[in-house]
Wavefront OBJ file of the C-alpha trace (Angstrom):
o trace
v 36.593 -34.537 -97.125
v 35.254 -31.061 -96.684
v 31.841 -32.570 -95.839
v 33.360 -34.924 -93.269
v 35.195 -32.068 -91.717
v 31.980 -30.059 -91.658
v 30.119 -32.954 -90.014
v 32.861 -33.372 -87.503
v 32.749 -29.681 -86.767
v 28.955 -29.784 -86.449
v 29.040 -32.859 -84.186
v 31.701 -31.316 -82.048
v 29.796 -28.084 -81.552
v 26.573 -29.950 -80.821
v 28.319 -32.165 -78.322
v 29.969 -29.176 -76.752
v 26.649 -27.372 -76.432
v 25.014 -30.461 -74.966
v 27.779 -30.821 -72.406
v 27.447 -27.182 -71.471
v 23.683 -27.610 -71.032
v 24.241 -30.690 -68.921
v 26.762 -28.815 -66.810
v 24.302 -25.936 -66.383
v 21.501 -28.354 -65.488
v 23.766 -30.082 -62.993
v 24.659 -26.727 -61.478
v 20.966 -25.768 -61.210
v 20.191 -29.149 -59.674
v 22.980 -28.709 -57.119
v 21.727 -25.200 -56.287
v 18.162 -26.509 -55.990
v 19.350 -29.384 -53.826
v 21.346 -26.991 -51.641
v 18.372 -24.625 -51.397
v 16.094 -27.524 -50.496
v 18.572 -28.710 -47.900
v 18.782 -25.228 -46.396
v 15.008 -24.912 -46.452
v 14.503 -28.271 -44.786
v 17.184 -27.533 -42.218
v 15.636 -24.149 -41.393
v 12.157 -25.652 -41.324
v 13.318 -28.379 -38.957
v 14.925 -25.791 -36.693
v 11.880 -23.511 -36.643
v 9.464 -26.320 -35.824
v 11.567 -28.265 -33.370
v 12.770 -25.310 -31.265
v 9.380 -24.364 -29.748
v 8.372 -28.020 -29.412
v 11.655 -28.650 -27.599
v 10.919 -25.861 -25.135
v 7.382 -27.116 -24.523
v 8.475 -30.710 -24.018
v 11.410 -29.719 -21.833
v 9.369 -27.659 -19.401
v 6.599 -30.228 -19.572
v 9.123 -32.856 -18.442
v 10.072 -30.698 -15.444
v 6.378 -30.398 -14.575
v 6.045 -34.178 -14.676
v 8.998 -34.564 -12.332
v 8.174 -31.814 -9.869
v 4.409 -31.724 -9.471
v 2.346 -34.014 -7.292
v -0.996 -32.586 -8.415
v -2.843 -35.429 -10.168
v -4.778 -33.275 -12.643
v -1.640 -31.341 -13.609
v 0.364 -34.528 -14.161
v -2.374 -36.028 -16.327
v -2.525 -32.887 -18.444
v 1.276 -32.816 -18.761
v 1.259 -36.446 -19.906
v -1.257 -35.583 -22.644
v 0.885 -32.649 -23.784
v 3.923 -34.913 -23.902
v 2.097 -37.623 -25.844
v 0.657 -35.185 -28.388
v 3.991 -33.394 -28.915
v 5.785 -36.680 -29.537
v 3.166 -37.762 -32.068
v 3.557 -34.406 -33.796
v 7.350 -34.813 -33.990
v 7.017 -38.385 -35.354
v 4.677 -37.066 -37.999
v 7.012 -34.177 -38.836
v 10.102 -36.432 -39.042
v 8.350 -38.739 -41.465
v 7.199 -35.825 -43.632
v 10.707 -34.338 -43.713
v 12.197 -37.715 -44.677
v 9.626 -37.973 -47.437
v 10.433 -34.494 -48.763
v 14.169 -35.113 -48.469
v 13.744 -38.335 -50.450
v 12.128 -36.481 -53.328
v 8.728 -38.058 -52.917
v 9.773 -41.325 -54.585
v 7.959 -44.591 -54.024
v 10.405 -45.795 -51.420
v 10.204 -42.555 -49.477
v 6.439 -42.446 -49.776
v 6.221 -45.630 -47.770
v 7.236 -43.710 -44.656
v 4.757 -40.838 -45.112
v 2.486 -41.071 -42.075
v -1.222 -40.910 -42.015
v -2.794 -38.070 -40.086
v -4.415 -40.807 -38.028
v -1.177 -41.108 -36.075
v -1.985 -37.773 -34.438
v -5.166 -39.229 -32.987
v -5.389 -40.243 -29.340
v -6.477 -43.732 -30.459
v -3.390 -44.361 -32.591
v -1.456 -47.568 -32.007
v 1.724 -45.826 -33.128
v 2.162 -43.797 -29.976
v 5.814 -43.418 -29.225
v 7.175 -42.205 -25.868
v 10.159 -40.066 -26.920
v 10.959 -38.616 -23.521
v 11.521 -40.808 -20.471
v 12.515 -40.079 -16.907
v 16.161 -40.648 -16.159
v 16.706 -43.404 -13.639
v 17.543 -42.519 -10.074
v 20.770 -44.508 -10.405
v 21.950 -42.396 -13.317
v 21.172 -39.187 -11.447
v 23.108 -40.524 -8.496
v 26.109 -41.228 -10.724
v 26.394 -37.656 -11.934
v 25.483 -35.932 -8.694
v 29.180 -35.836 -7.873
v 30.319 -33.894 -10.937
v 31.815 -31.068 -8.888
v 34.921 -29.445 -10.405
v 33.861 -29.961 -14.025
v 33.027 -26.915 -16.158
v 30.454 -26.977 -18.962
v 29.529 -24.360 -21.582
v 26.004 -24.181 -23.033
v 25.704 -22.250 -26.325
v 22.226 -21.545 -27.732
v 20.419 -18.422 -28.948
v 17.038 -19.555 -27.620
v 16.640 -18.466 -24.004
v 14.170 -21.186 -23.066
v 16.559 -23.890 -24.300
v 19.428 -22.438 -22.286
v 17.231 -22.154 -19.199
v 15.963 -25.703 -19.596
v 19.448 -27.161 -20.053
v 20.825 -25.219 -17.088
v 17.959 -26.522 -14.928
v 18.692 -30.092 -16.017
v 22.386 -29.651 -15.209
v 21.939 -27.723 -11.942
v 21.514 -30.760 -9.617
v 24.724 -32.352 -10.881
v 27.244 -30.050 -9.232
v 28.692 -28.954 -12.578
v 29.836 -25.364 -13.060
v 27.741 -24.128 -15.999
v 28.429 -21.068 -18.221
v 26.222 -19.900 -21.088
v 26.609 -18.018 -24.376
v 23.929 -16.892 -26.819
v 25.876 -17.302 -30.085
v 29.084 -18.758 -31.507
v 31.059 -15.526 -31.258
v 30.341 -15.160 -27.538
v 31.175 -18.828 -27.096
v 34.632 -18.153 -28.595
v 35.101 -15.316 -26.081
v 34.182 -17.668 -23.226
v 36.509 -20.395 -24.478
v 39.400 -17.921 -24.583
v 38.848 -17.190 -20.868
v 38.174 -20.661 -19.478
v 38.935 -24.294 -20.107
v 35.768 -26.384 -20.479
v 35.407 -30.119 -19.957
v 32.340 -30.290 -22.193
v 30.524 -27.912 -24.573
v 26.905 -28.125 -25.732
v 26.602 -26.148 -29.018
v 23.470 -25.210 -30.952
v 23.711 -25.282 -34.757
v 21.695 -22.362 -36.095
v 22.579 -19.126 -34.298
v 22.997 -15.496 -35.398
v 26.428 -13.902 -35.985
v 28.291 -17.233 -35.915
v 26.618 -20.638 -36.045
v 27.748 -23.775 -34.208
v 29.790 -25.266 -37.060
v 31.643 -22.001 -37.660
v 32.348 -21.663 -33.938
v 33.774 -25.194 -33.756
v 36.029 -24.552 -36.770
v 37.289 -21.332 -35.146
v 38.035 -23.182 -31.907
v 39.942 -25.992 -33.618
v 41.830 -23.610 -35.937
v 43.131 -21.604 -32.966
v 43.709 -24.648 -30.756
v 41.196 -23.595 -28.101
v 40.020 -26.477 -25.892
v 41.498 -28.949 -28.381
v 40.618 -31.979 -26.256
v 37.188 -30.755 -25.193
v 34.280 -32.749 -26.653
v 31.732 -30.475 -28.344
v 28.213 -31.893 -28.586
v 25.864 -30.540 -31.248
v 22.351 -29.577 -30.157
v 20.305 -29.732 -33.316
v 16.704 -29.485 -34.355
v 17.672 -30.883 -37.765
v 16.878 -34.598 -37.808
v 17.021 -35.085 -41.578
v 18.860 -38.208 -42.724
v 22.450 -37.365 -43.641
v 22.692 -34.250 -41.472
v 23.705 -36.270 -38.406
v 26.706 -37.758 -40.206
v 27.639 -34.279 -41.417
v 27.931 -33.037 -37.820
v 30.232 -35.886 -36.891
v 32.341 -35.240 -40.009
v 32.599 -31.566 -39.035
v 34.293 -32.581 -35.800
v 31.501 -32.747 -33.243
v 31.962 -35.522 -30.701
v 28.244 -36.326 -30.647
v 24.891 -34.774 -31.335
v 21.628 -34.535 -29.414
v 18.452 -34.106 -31.396
v 15.982 -31.574 -30.125
v 13.736 -31.902 -28.231
v 16.399 -33.183 -25.837
v 15.659 -35.010 -22.616
v 17.264 -35.376 -19.236
v 18.299 -38.889 -20.171
v 20.033 -37.801 -23.391
v 21.917 -35.051 -21.538
v 22.957 -37.378 -18.710
v 24.112 -40.017 -21.209
v 26.490 -37.462 -22.739
v 27.794 -36.430 -19.304
v 28.532 -40.008 -18.324
v 30.125 -40.742 -21.680
v 32.488 -37.770 -21.908
v 33.198 -36.798 -18.282
v 34.072 -40.421 -17.347
v 32.458 -40.244 -13.924
v 32.671 -43.219 -11.621
v 31.432 -44.219 -8.195
v 34.393 -42.574 -6.403
v 33.148 -39.147 -7.547
v 29.619 -39.515 -6.236
v 28.420 -36.947 -3.775
v 24.834 -36.541 -2.594
v 23.749 -32.870 -2.411
v 23.189 -31.597 1.118
v 19.610 -31.930 2.374
v 17.514 -33.409 5.126
v 18.647 -36.725 6.484
v 15.048 -37.935 6.699
v 11.413 -36.852 6.584
v 11.394 -37.367 10.355
v 13.725 -34.373 10.568
v 11.261 -32.326 8.509
v 8.463 -33.327 10.890
v 10.567 -32.183 13.839
v 11.444 -28.819 12.271
v 7.952 -28.026 10.961
v 5.345 -28.978 13.587
v 2.414 -27.695 11.491
v 3.351 -29.800 8.470
v 1.844 -33.238 7.866
v 4.917 -34.961 6.434
v 2.936 -37.845 4.940
v 0.940 -35.369 2.853
v 4.052 -33.338 1.968
v 5.958 -36.457 0.962
v 3.117 -37.614 -1.279
v 2.664 -34.310 -3.096
v 6.397 -33.527 -3.316
v 7.085 -36.973 -4.793
v 9.317 -37.785 -1.842
v 11.813 -35.053 -2.822
v 13.044 -32.945 0.075
v 14.608 -30.321 -2.205
v 11.299 -29.843 -4.002
v 9.579 -29.512 -0.625
v 11.974 -26.733 0.422
v 11.512 -24.889 -2.874
v 7.743 -25.068 -2.476
v 7.997 -23.633 1.040
v 9.925 -20.616 -0.283
v 7.331 -20.142 -2.998
v 4.499 -20.508 -0.484
v 5.868 -17.857 1.882
v 6.791 -15.436 -0.897
v 3.616 -15.797 -2.932
v 1.805 -12.860 -1.248
v -1.519 -14.563 -1.993
v -3.112 -13.082 1.138
v -3.297 -9.596 -0.407
v -5.378 -10.946 -3.299
v -7.634 -12.885 -0.947
v -8.265 -9.749 1.132
v -8.824 -7.581 -1.939
v -11.352 -9.931 -3.543
v -13.175 -10.378 -0.227
v -13.434 -6.645 0.472
v -14.740 -6.007 -3.054
v -17.094 -9.014 -2.878
v -15.662 -10.408 -6.087
v -16.679 -13.900 -5.055
v -15.637 -15.797 -8.203
v -12.061 -14.510 -8.010
v -12.123 -14.951 -4.239
v -13.027 -18.643 -4.468
v -10.496 -19.210 -7.278
v -7.747 -17.659 -5.130
v -8.782 -19.786 -2.159
v -8.483 -22.852 -4.379
v -4.911 -21.761 -5.207
v -4.117 -21.446 -1.513
v -5.709 -24.857 -0.913
v -3.532 -26.488 -3.610
v -0.282 -24.931 -2.394
v -1.149 -25.737 1.236
v -1.721 -29.392 0.375
v 1.542 -29.600 -1.572
v 3.614 -28.419 1.406
v 1.625 -30.626 3.791
v -0.376 -27.906 5.596
v -3.264 -30.360 5.702
v -5.269 -28.756 8.521
v -5.327 -25.350 6.848
v -6.114 -26.951 3.484
v -9.069 -28.883 4.949
v -10.442 -25.707 6.524
v -10.180 -23.902 3.172
v -11.825 -26.785 1.286
v -14.681 -26.977 3.776
v -15.188 -23.211 3.581
v -15.333 -23.317 -0.230
v -17.876 -26.146 -0.178
v -20.111 -24.393 2.381
v -19.597 -20.839 1.098
v -22.981 -20.359 -0.585
v -24.818 -21.622 2.493
v -23.075 -19.362 5.012
v -24.370 -16.041 6.266
v -22.144 -12.967 6.084
v -21.065 -13.209 9.743
v -19.931 -16.821 9.372
v -18.122 -15.981 6.138
v -16.287 -13.142 7.840
v -15.262 -15.274 10.817
v -13.946 -18.158 8.705
v -12.239 -15.760 6.271
v -10.370 -14.147 9.171
v -9.568 -17.567 10.636
v -8.045 -18.801 7.352
v -5.875 -15.702 6.995
v -4.746 -16.037 10.611
v -3.832 -19.679 10.002
v -1.926 -18.717 6.855
v 0.018 -15.963 8.658
v 0.876 -18.262 11.573
v 2.120 -20.938 9.196
v 4.213 -18.415 7.218
v 5.772 -17.159 10.447
v 6.681 -20.724 11.399
v 8.207 -21.415 7.986
v 10.043 -18.090 7.918
v 11.378 -18.685 11.427
v 12.781 -22.057 10.350
v 14.287 -20.478 7.234
v 15.891 -17.749 9.367
v 17.233 -20.360 11.789
v 18.670 -22.414 8.957
v 20.270 -19.335 7.384
v 21.763 -18.251 10.694
v 23.514 -21.608 11.070
v 25.576 -20.798 7.981
v 25.857 -17.019 8.269
v 24.850 -15.146 11.395
v 25.316 -11.698 9.848
v 22.201 -9.565 9.239
v 21.275 -9.273 5.562
v 21.410 -5.922 3.757
v 19.691 -5.830 0.356
v 21.165 -3.346 -2.140
v 18.864 -2.314 -5.015
v 20.827 -0.274 -7.565
v 21.318 -0.514 -11.327
v 25.057 0.319 -11.020
v 27.313 -2.687 -10.403
v 29.999 -0.381 -8.993
v 27.654 0.503 -6.128
v 27.195 -3.216 -5.419
v 30.949 -3.669 -5.161
v 31.368 -0.519 -3.067
v 28.664 -1.410 -0.540
v 29.933 -4.984 -0.278
v 33.392 -3.626 0.463
v 32.125 -1.234 3.151
v 29.542 -3.436 4.894
v 30.769 -6.949 4.083
v 32.662 -7.486 7.332
v 29.542 -6.927 9.458
v 26.607 -7.661 7.140
v 25.770 -10.189 4.447
v 25.193 -8.047 1.361
v 22.778 -9.227 -1.342
v 22.451 -7.149 -4.526
v 19.740 -6.566 -7.133
v 20.084 -4.565 -10.354
v 16.456 -3.432 -10.713
v 13.433 -2.628 -8.617
v 11.568 -5.696 -9.837
v 14.438 -8.026 -8.968
v 14.854 -6.300 -5.593
v 11.212 -6.872 -4.629
v 11.452 -10.571 -5.494
v 14.623 -10.907 -3.422
v 13.131 -8.968 -0.507
v 10.190 -11.381 -0.316
v 12.461 -14.437 -0.360
v 15.267 -13.358 2.026
v 13.456 -10.790 4.222
v 16.512 -8.509 4.783
v 17.283 -6.555 7.951
v 17.638 -3.369 5.886
v 17.263 -2.203 2.278
v 19.602 0.260 0.546
v 17.544 1.613 -2.348
v 18.723 3.758 -5.255
v 16.395 6.700 -5.817
v 16.825 6.913 -9.582
v 16.763 3.729 -11.658
v 15.561 3.030 -15.208
v 12.100 1.493 -15.225
v 10.809 1.176 -11.681
v 11.966 4.163 -9.597
v 13.044 4.085 -5.969
v 9.760 5.697 -4.884
v 7.788 2.998 -6.731
v 9.766 0.245 -5.017
v 9.345 1.962 -1.633
v 5.589 2.150 -2.166
v 5.423 -1.589 -2.950
v 7.489 -2.377 0.149
v 5.286 -0.275 2.440
v 2.095 -1.852 1.057
v 3.346 -5.395 1.609
v 2.413 -6.565 5.093
v 5.555 -8.678 5.574
v 7.996 -6.083 4.219
v 6.516 -2.845 5.527
v 8.539 -2.814 8.773
v 11.938 -3.239 7.064
v 13.941 0.031 7.316
v 14.803 1.563 3.930
v 17.657 3.994 3.202
v 17.531 5.984 -0.035
v 20.818 6.329 -1.937
v 20.989 9.391 -4.201
v 23.470 11.683 -5.884
v 21.112 14.695 -5.780
v 21.219 17.032 -2.796
v 17.529 17.891 -3.083
v 15.862 18.773 0.242
v 12.380 18.580 -1.288
v 13.155 14.985 -2.210
v 14.129 14.338 1.396
v 10.781 15.610 2.658
v 8.943 13.557 0.032
v 10.976 10.479 0.957
v 10.387 10.744 4.695
v 6.659 11.281 4.090
v 6.645 8.114 1.964
v 8.200 6.095 4.794
v 11.939 6.038 4.078
v 14.090 5.741 7.212
v 17.134 7.762 6.102
v 19.157 9.171 3.169
v 22.790 8.699 2.157
v 24.342 10.781 -0.592
v 26.665 9.426 -3.274
v 29.606 9.248 -3.047
v 29.078 8.264 0.584
v 31.966 8.083 3.091
v 32.384 4.471 4.330
v 32.088 5.493 8.001
v 28.797 7.325 7.391
v 27.211 4.400 5.535
v 28.327 1.853 8.144
v 27.106 4.041 11.029
v 23.662 4.662 9.565
v 23.095 1.064 8.520
v 24.241 -0.271 11.897
v 22.084 2.201 13.815
v 18.913 1.416 11.845
v 19.422 -2.360 11.949
v 19.941 -2.315 15.722
v 16.985 0.031 16.213
v 14.749 -2.173 14.044
v 15.847 -5.281 15.929
v 15.064 -3.656 19.267
v 11.717 -2.414 17.999
v 10.735 -5.879 16.745
v 11.727 -7.406 20.067
v 9.636 -4.895 21.992
v 6.687 -5.317 19.639
v 6.902 -9.069 20.019
v 7.015 -8.843 23.801
v 4.139 -6.344 23.927
v 2.054 -8.472 21.553
v 2.852 -11.600 23.569
v 1.929 -10.051 26.889
v -1.154 -8.384 25.423
v -2.281 -11.666 23.938
v -1.758 -13.425 27.262
v -3.652 -10.722 29.163
v -6.452 -10.657 26.595
v -6.753 -14.426 26.655
v -6.820 -14.466 30.450
v -9.397 -11.671 30.591
v -11.625 -13.419 28.069
v -11.409 -16.696 29.986
v -12.275 -14.960 33.266
v -15.227 -13.153 31.702
v -16.514 -16.328 30.090
v -16.302 -18.033 33.459
v -18.143 -15.175 35.168
v -20.880 -15.069 32.522
v -21.283 -18.837 32.802
v -21.561 -18.492 36.580
v -24.318 -15.886 36.178
v -26.182 -17.974 33.593
v -25.931 -20.964 35.927
v -28.097 -19.144 38.468
v -30.965 -19.311 35.986
v -31.607 -22.961 35.124
v -33.357 -21.888 31.912
v -30.819 -19.450 30.461
v -27.728 -21.563 29.798
v -25.555 -19.754 27.228
v -27.664 -16.579 27.260
v -24.732 -14.196 27.816
v -22.622 -15.777 25.039
v -25.497 -15.514 22.562
v -26.145 -11.876 23.477
v -22.437 -11.182 23.065
v -22.387 -12.829 19.630
v -25.507 -11.028 18.386
v -24.165 -7.701 19.710
v -20.805 -8.110 17.987
v -22.520 -8.956 14.686
v -24.711 -5.851 14.949
v -21.595 -3.747 15.638
v -19.872 -5.242 12.598
v -22.851 -4.439 10.378
v -22.813 -0.887 11.733
v -19.262 -0.571 10.368
v -17.462 -0.645 13.703
v -13.742 -1.528 13.544
v -12.619 -4.948 14.715
v -11.418 -3.812 18.150
v -14.838 -2.226 18.883
v -16.623 -5.394 17.795
v -14.492 -7.365 20.248
v -15.118 -4.832 23.009
v -18.888 -4.982 22.491
v -18.673 -8.775 22.560
v -17.114 -8.523 26.030
v -19.805 -6.026 27.120
v -22.440 -8.523 25.993
v -20.775 -11.274 27.999
v -20.879 -9.178 31.168
v -24.200 -7.354 30.783
v -26.005 -9.519 33.372
v -23.121 -9.805 35.854
v -25.273 -7.966 38.463
v -27.625 -10.943 38.704
v -24.955 -12.540 40.822
v -26.344 -10.342 43.633
v -30.027 -11.274 43.065
v -31.579 -14.155 44.980
v -32.040 -17.346 42.919
v -35.683 -17.726 43.996
v -36.503 -14.480 42.213
v -34.473 -15.334 39.108
v -36.062 -18.797 38.740
v -39.621 -17.876 39.719
v -42.086 -19.330 37.185
v -44.974 -16.993 38.037
v -45.251 -13.235 37.811
v -43.002 -11.211 40.088
v -44.457 -9.018 42.783
v -43.623 -5.312 42.710
v -41.114 -5.864 45.487
v -39.501 -8.780 43.619
v -39.445 -6.819 40.366
v -37.702 -3.905 42.073
v -35.189 -6.360 43.478
v -34.587 -7.827 40.013
v -34.042 -4.364 38.521
v -31.174 -3.804 40.936
v -28.986 -6.198 38.892
v -28.164 -3.307 36.515
v -26.751 -1.160 39.322
v -25.006 -4.095 41.009
v -23.314 -4.966 37.707
v -22.304 -1.346 37.211
v -20.717 -1.169 40.693
v -18.780 -4.387 40.029
v -17.499 -3.516 36.561
v -16.647 0.139 37.038
v -13.721 -1.025 39.169
v -12.082 -2.245 35.940
v -10.614 1.094 34.904
v -8.767 -0.311 31.866
v -12.171 -0.902 30.215
v -14.355 2.042 31.263
v -17.159 1.147 28.826
v -17.518 -2.308 30.356
v -19.854 -0.963 33.048
v -22.148 0.903 30.613
v -23.588 -2.268 29.095
v -24.403 -3.633 32.533
v -26.093 -0.448 33.863
v -28.113 0.762 30.876
v -29.075 -2.301 28.793
v -32.650 -2.044 30.177
v -33.084 1.623 29.260
v -35.727 2.194 26.580
v -35.448 4.492 23.579
v -38.638 6.346 24.605
v -37.258 7.008 28.110
v -39.471 4.543 30.009
v -36.669 2.142 30.982
v -34.516 1.748 34.075
v -32.464 2.460 36.190
v -32.040 6.120 35.091
v -34.826 6.720 32.562
v -32.401 7.783 29.819
v -33.932 8.578 26.421
v -32.820 8.271 22.780
v -29.152 8.939 22.231
v -28.671 9.744 25.903
v -28.351 5.989 26.213
v -24.776 4.912 25.347
v -24.696 3.265 21.917
v -23.202 0.016 23.208
v -26.076 -0.268 25.707
v -28.632 0.297 22.913
v -27.000 -2.543 20.930
v -27.031 -4.936 23.891
v -30.652 -4.008 24.674
v -31.851 -5.245 21.267
v -29.694 -8.399 21.394
v -30.799 -9.177 24.969
v -34.503 -8.878 24.183
v -34.130 -10.937 21.009
v -32.480 -13.802 22.897
v -35.109 -13.634 25.639
v -37.821 -14.173 23.022
v -35.993 -17.015 21.215
v -34.977 -18.989 24.335
v -36.802 -21.049 26.935
v -37.188 -19.007 30.122
v -38.677 -19.774 33.507
v -41.730 -17.749 32.562
v -42.050 -18.377 28.790
v -41.277 -20.656 25.845
v -39.381 -19.732 22.654
v -41.481 -17.813 20.118
v -41.762 -18.427 16.394
v -39.324 -16.420 14.272
v -42.063 -14.402 12.530
v -43.587 -13.480 15.880
v -40.187 -12.338 17.158
v -39.651 -10.242 14.029
v -43.051 -8.606 14.370
v -42.291 -7.739 17.983
v -38.978 -6.084 17.044
v -40.807 -4.051 14.370
v -43.536 -3.074 16.854
v -41.039 -1.891 19.475
v -38.809 0.002 17.032
v -38.518 3.614 18.161
v -40.171 2.815 21.489
v -38.013 0.257 23.266
v -35.271 -0.014 20.614
v -33.079 2.386 18.656
v -34.733 2.347 15.168
v -31.440 2.000 13.254
v -30.185 -0.857 15.436
v -33.587 -2.545 15.266
v -33.478 -2.416 11.452
v -30.096 -4.153 11.474
v -31.474 -6.941 13.698
v -34.505 -7.287 11.391
v -32.087 -7.726 8.459
v -30.248 -10.431 10.415
v -33.556 -12.197 11.084
v -34.489 -12.079 7.389
v -31.149 -13.615 6.437
v -31.506 -16.371 9.073
v -33.566 -18.752 6.932
v -32.819 -21.795 9.128
v -33.532 -19.935 12.395
v -30.014 -20.539 13.702
v -30.131 -17.348 15.766
v -31.850 -19.050 18.664
v -31.123 -21.182 21.687
v -31.955 -24.307 19.716
v -29.823 -23.252 16.720
v -26.830 -22.478 18.946
v -27.174 -25.825 20.684
v -27.227 -27.666 17.324
v -24.095 -25.813 16.144
v -22.184 -26.771 19.277
v -23.005 -30.459 18.946
l 1 2 3 4 5 6 7 8 9 10 11 12 13 14 15 16 17 18 19 20 21 22 23 24 25 26 27 28 29 30 31 32 33 34 35 36 37 38 39 40 41 42 43 44 45 46 47 48 49 50 51 52 53 54 55 56 57 58 59 60 61 62 63 64 65 66 67 68 69 70 71 72 73 74 75 76 77 78 79 80 81 82 83 84 85 86 87 88 89 90 91 92 93 94 95 96 97 98 99 100 101 102 103 104 105 106 107 108 109 110 111 112 113 114 115 116 117 118 119 120 121 122 123 124 125 126 127 128 129 130 131 132 133 134 135 136 137 138 139 140 141 142 143 144 145 146 147 148 149 150 151 152 153 154 155 156 157 158 159 160 161 162 163 164 165 166 167 168 169 170 171 172 173 174 175 176 177 178 179 180 181 182 183 184 185 186 187 188 189 190 191 192 193 194 195 196 197 198 199 200 201 202 203 204 205 206 207 208 209 210 211 212 213 214 215 216 217 218 219 220 221 222 223 224 225 226 227 228 229 230 231 232 233 234 235 236 237 238 239 240 241 242 243 244 245 246 247 248 249 250 251 252 253 254 255 256 257 258 259 260 261 262 263 264 265 266 267 268 269 270 271 272 273 274 275 276 277 278 279 280 281 282 283 284 285 286 287 288 289 290 291 292 293 294 295 296 297 298 299 300 301 302 303 304 305 306 307 308 309 310 311 312 313 314 315 316 317 318 319 320 321 322 323 324 325 326 327 328 329 330 331 332 333 334 335 336 337 338 339 340 341 342 343 344 345 346 347 348 349 350 351 352 353 354 355 356 357 358 359 360 361 362 363 364 365 366 367 368 369 370 371 372 373 374 375 376 377 378 379 380 381 382 383 384 385 386 387 388 389 390 391 392 393 394 395 396 397 398 399 400 401 402 403 404 405 406 407 408 409 410 411 412 413 414 415 416 417 418 419 420 421 422 423 424 425 426 427 428 429 430 431 432 433 434 435 436 437 438 439 440 441 442 443 444 445 446 447 448 449 450 451 452 453 454 455 456 457 458 459 460 461 462 463 464 465 466 467 468 469 470 471 472 473 474 475 476 477 478 479 480 481 482 483 484 485 486 487 488 489 490 491 492 493 494 495 496 497 498 499 500 501 502 503 504 505 506 507 508 509 510 511 512 513 514 515 516 517 518 519 520 521 522 523 524 525 526 527 528 529 530 531 532 533 534 535 536 537 538 539 540 541 542 543 544 545 546 547 548 549 550 551 552 553 554 555 556 557 558 559 560 561 562 563 564 565 566 567 568 569 570 571 572 573 574 575 576 577 578 579 580 581 582 583 584 585 586 587 588 589 590 591 592 593 594 595 596 597 598 599 600 601 602 603 604 605 606 607 608 609 610 611 612 613 614 615 616 617 618 619 620 621 622 623 624 625 626 627 628 629 630 631 632 633 634 635 636 637 638 639 640 641 642 643 644 645 646 647 648 649 650 651 652 653 654 655 656 657 658 659 660 661 662 663 664 665 666 667 668 669 670 671 672 673 674 675 676 677 678 679 680 681 682 683 684 685 686 687 688 689 690 691 692 693 694 695 696 697 698 699 700 701 702 703 704 705 706 707 708 709 710 711 712 713 714 715 716 717 718 719 720 721 722 723 724 725 726 727 728 729 730 731 732 733 734 735 736
């Protein structure tokens, strides 16, 4: 009996110990399972979040770009990312299943990541136009997006923005609770893993305190492990969307929970047709724009704003001036692409042709085409900006005042003071202010002097160095009564100062005065430029006609004056003359032989040597031209080219026998150009010479007939002219 009792006691203790060990093992297994679950969940989140961002933005690229190469690249990114996620899902399922035989059947081969795989799976698809149309009338509904990853929030907001929904955001569960306390939401998108309070905790808090009880909350999760999806539904979420999410998955949720129907449809305001775009933008080829903008008018308008505000011209000019040709060509390619996208086909073709011919062009041709492209770009931007201004004025005719200040109280104060007369737009930093200034082109800028980061002086410097912003009046706002700062500010280009706290009447008066003054100044500048351009154009046309009339007297010298003018202007450019002097010397070259209009045609066209009497008669054309042109008092130098272009550097020329630098510089330039063209053209008394012979003659006469420095420049031009284009024959071929 004692033995039985002992056995029973032994068996009992052994059984008890075994049960305890089993309980401990079970506990360890549960902890291990929980740890594995947490690990897998975290791993899923960490991997899927960046892939979601990449795929989301890649999807927007596919929708918005018309560039073939870009779309093809985006498609490859999309395909590769989806293969990667398929592979990852299968691996996670395998790990979650413990690596058993059944689970191992789903473990993928690395071959599925190959481009040749037959298992390609398109995970993201474009939402149909009908579905987009259904939700485009979702005005009045309010949605909350909760996610700690900025790119996910940005992506989701961009997907929702065309729908008309009012969208708020929060970066964690705690902030979401704060938002829910303030507003009623019709739908909430909630991320799972977030700092401070995760999505599940936030939902429990909402339900416990009866906040938005009837509002469906949709889980955004990167955790696609089997069993987790059911857990979210059991926790009270109305649905879940697995990251990476798509437009289609988001729109499906909207249609499901907001119960939209056809009566709520509303098409966002836009152009009624592409014909209207063609009417408003004469320089735009709408067929090209429609093709590259995928037929989307809204995308076209966004691209126009980007095109005007890109400031690409400053980079083009910088690279050209520094002769950084690789960067220059790359930047031109960028301008070509953006020009094609908005339908500026003529400008784009000119750029493309220039790029293709660049290596074959001489420096003069490069300069001319470079200037022509920039002029075309500026003209197009002015047209687009004018249309944007006109469109803005239809809705709000008030001038725009941009306030750049890091204090929100100043924004409110200025809006309260100026809001009845001006449309006030505010920025909280210098960087934001510059971006806004380039997009809205304000009538005036109120700029805080002291801001964290970019200071007021830094912003002012950027404004004054931007060609399209430099004329906008700027008023510094400051709380320091520092007169040295005033002097520094006015020297830097600021228009005025106001001191905080500023009296409302003072601020209104100064802003009004500067805006009206700027408007008047722009009007006067426009009128002066317009009249000057008209006068210049008329003068050039008259002078071309006169030079053609003179050349017509000599049957052998057709185009002589235009060639001399072109060679003279190129020499002036190579001498470092500013643009206006180059243009003036061009005109002098056009008119240098105007005096021949008073010489008898028999002398001009004589094919044999002139007699002394005839030669003296011919020489009179310099004085006749001088007497004609000196009557044009607005261009006093015009007569110098006509009178002294036959003077010689050694003093043996005519009509006055001037020597060396006694001869006006412009006349010395025209002298070299005139003689060069005479030797390279067919004349009544001679045939065109070979290029080497012409070069040798210029070298021989250097310092005798020609200014040595100017002669050296012409010799350089000859050496660069491999195809002998600087000739009557070359000019004729170019014009054909």
